[in-house]
N, C-alpha and C positions, 0 to 999 in steps of 0.2 A: 541656444536652446529656447530663445524667446518665442519661437513659433510652435513650440510643443506645449500642450496643456495636459494636465492630469486631472481626470474626473474621478471622484470617489463615490461609491454606492454600497449599500448594504444588501441590495438585491438587484439582479439583472433581469431585463426582459428577454424574451426568446431571441429577438434580433441581436441584442448585445451578446448573449451567450453563444449564438451561432457564429458571430464574428470572432469571438475569442477562440472557439473550437477550430475555426479555419486558420487563424493565426498560429495556433499551437500545432496544427497539422503541417503547415509550411515549415515551421521550425523543426519538427520531428524529422521531416524528410531531409532537411539540410544537415541536421546534427546526428541523426541515427539513434536518437533517444528522445523519449517524451519529456517535455519540460514541466508538464502539469500532471500530478499524480491523480489516482482514482478519487481520493477523498475530495480534492479541490475541484475535479471535474463534476462530481456529484453536487457539490456546493454551488455550481454555476446557476442552477435553476431550483435548488431545494429551498422552499420557504422557511424551513426550520434551521437552516445552516447559519451559524454565528460567524460569518465571514465578511471581512471588509474587502471590497473589490476596487482596484485602481486600474483605470484605463487611460493610456497615453494616446493622444491624438496629435497629428501634424497635418492640419488642413481639415477639409470636410469629409474625407473618406473614412474608412473604418479604422479601428485602433491599430497603432503600430507597436504597441507594447501593452502587456497586461501583468498585473501582480495581484496577489491575494494574501491576506493574513487572517488566521483564525483566532479564536478567543484565547487560546493558550500561547500565542506568540509565534507559532510556526508559520512560515511564509514561503512562497514560490514566486518566480517571475520569469517572463519570457519576452523577447523582443523579436519582431519580424525580421527574418534574415536580410531583407532588402533595406532595413532601416538601422542596421547595427553600426557601431563605431561612430555614433553621433551624439553620445551622451544620454540616450534614452534609458539604457539599463541603469546607469548610475543615478539618474533622476528618480526612477522607480525604487531602486534600492534605498536611497536616502529617505524617501517617503515611507517605506516600510519600517525602517529603523526608527524614524521620528514618531511613527504611529504606535510603536511598542513591540515590533517584531524582535524576538530573542534569537531566532535561528532561521536562516534562509537556505532552502534546499538548492543544491547544484546537482541535478540529475545527470549522471555520466561524468561529473567532475571535469567538464571540458576546459580547455586552455582559457577560453574567453571568460568563463565563469570564475576561474581561479584569479585571473587578472582583475576582474571586477571586484571580487571580495577584497583583494589586496589594496585597492584604492581607498577603501574605508577602514583598513586595518583589521579586517575580520580574519579569524583563524578557524581551522577545522574543529568542530565540537563533537561531531558524530559521523560515523561511517556506516553505510548500509551496503552489504555485498549482494549483488544480483548474480546468482549462480545457476548453472544449467548442466544437463547431461543428456545423452541420447537414451531413449527407451528401447529395450530389446525384448525378445520373446520371453526371456526369463522373468521380466516384470509382470507377465500375465499370471504367474503362479500365485495362488492365494496365500497370504501370510497367515500364520497361526498365532492367534492371541494367547497370552498366558492363561492357564487354567483359572476359571472363575470370572472370565470376561467374555462378553459377546459383542457383536457389531451389527448395527442396523443403520439405515439411512435416516436423515433428519426428516421430521414430519412437520410441515408448516401448520401453524395453529395449535400445535401441541408442545413443541420443544423450545420455543423462543426463550422463555424465562430461565429454564434450566441451563441452556447454553450461555446466556448472558452472565449468569452467576459464575459458571466455571471459567468462562473467558476472562471475566474481571479478576478472578483470583489468579489465574495462570499468567496474566499479563499486568499484574498490579503495578509493576515498575515501568511498564512500557507506555510512552507518551501518547501513542495513537491507538493501538489496538486495545489497550486496557480501558479506554474511555468510550468504547462503542456503546451506544444506547439502543433501545428497542427501535427507535425511529431510524437510526443508522442501519441496523440490521434489515429493517423492512425496505429501505432504499436499495440495499444490495440484492435483496430477494426479488426486487422488481426489475432488475437488470436483465437484458436479453441473455446473458451468459449463465444466469443462475440455473442450477440443476440440483434438485434435492437429492438425487441418487448419488451424487458425488460429494455430498455433505455427510460424512460418516461419523457416527457416534459410537463410542465404546462404553459399555455399561458394566457395572459390577453386579454380576448375577448372584453373588453370595448374600446380597442384601435386598430385601423386598420392602417397599413402602406400603402405606395404607391403601393405595390405589392399585397395588399389585405390580407396580413398575419397579425399575431398578435405577439406582443413582448413576448419574453421568460421571464417568471417570476421566474421559479424554475424548478428543475429536480430531478429525482431519478433514478440512474443508478444501476441496479442489476447485479450480477455476479454469475454464477453457472458453475462449471467445468463439462464437460461431464461425465455422469454416477454417479455424486455425488448426495447424498441426502441432502446436505447442500447448501443453497444459501446464498449470501452475499449482504448486503446493501453496495454496492461498493462505491458510492459517492452520497451524498444528498446535494444540495445547493440551495440557493435562492438569487436572485438579492437583494442587500441591500435596494433598494427602495420598495421591497415587504415584507420585514421582519416585523412581527407584524400584518400581514393581515389575520391571521387564517389559514395559509398554513401548519404549522409545523406538526400537527397531521395527516391530510389527506396525506401529502407528504410522511411521513414515511410509512403509510398504503398502498400507491400505490405499493411500491416495495414488501412488505410482501404478499400482495394479489396476485401479479404476481407470486411470487415464490411458494406460496401455491398451486396455480392452475397448476403450472408446475410439481407438484409432490414432491417438496422438503419437508422434515419433520423438518428441523432445519434452522434457520436464524442466521447469525453472522454479526458483524460489528466492526469497530475500531473507537475509539474516544480518543482524547487527554486528558490526566489527568488533565490539567488546565481548561478544559471546563466543569466546575461544572454544568452549566445549562443543557448541553446535557447529561451528566452522569445521572443527576437526572431524566431527561425525559425518557431516555431509561430504567432506573431501574423501573420507574413507569409502563413501558410497559412490564415488565417481563424479561428484559435482565439481565443476571448475568455475572460476570467476569469469563472468561475462562483462559486467560493467560495475562501476563503483559510484554510489551516490553519497554526497557529503553535505552535511549541514554546516554552514558558516555563521559565526556570530562573534560578538565581542569577546576578547580574551577574558577568561575567568579572573576574578580579583585574587591577588596574592593571598 
């Protein structure tokens, strides 16, 4: 490993970011799953991201490995398929752990990732299920919200703060979604896939505020990459005060209806492995496991 060097940076220039995207693309083609999540992809060039980047080089060409760690200790890494089984992955993993990483994502939980985690005595700390199902003509039917609730699309410039408040409450115990900031929201709104008409807000029409509006009770944010036939249940959340009010079923259907009407033929979503209630709900709705994503870290103290 003496010919491999690891360079650390808090920000990447566009050339470095492009090289990382190309590396990640080669890995995704070989593995069948993306090694870098959306949050870390956005952090490649975001000046606001609190992320430490590690790039492994072997010679004067582009990086042969990449790893990143955010301020909360969550981390990811990927090695170019042509440079694997040479110790680069372990070098990056050790650098992440020494730098304060508390959990490293293994997207797809591939055999190689499990073996790499085992070399450092890491164990599974968290599982994230990627689930999907086909969309049918029945998904085009409008869901009926419970009495006292109405649905409208998100309006940029008007709804950001209300959504951030409800999202923070709905995902108070969620390590990624619950920490979304206005800047994070704006980053996602600036992506090519963003469509406000697929960002659906459920309001409580029994209450009117001083401005004549209604409080946000829940939301279903969908995502669909341009030209893709697959849509995503990107984020679904409800204000804690409105949980148990009959919104769960119609709330899920709001997004699938929108995606079906937009021409998607498949819908996918992500749900934590310890959320047995949500897993059971989605399985009853026809969703099946597609891939499993695992966070590996040091075993918890006794």
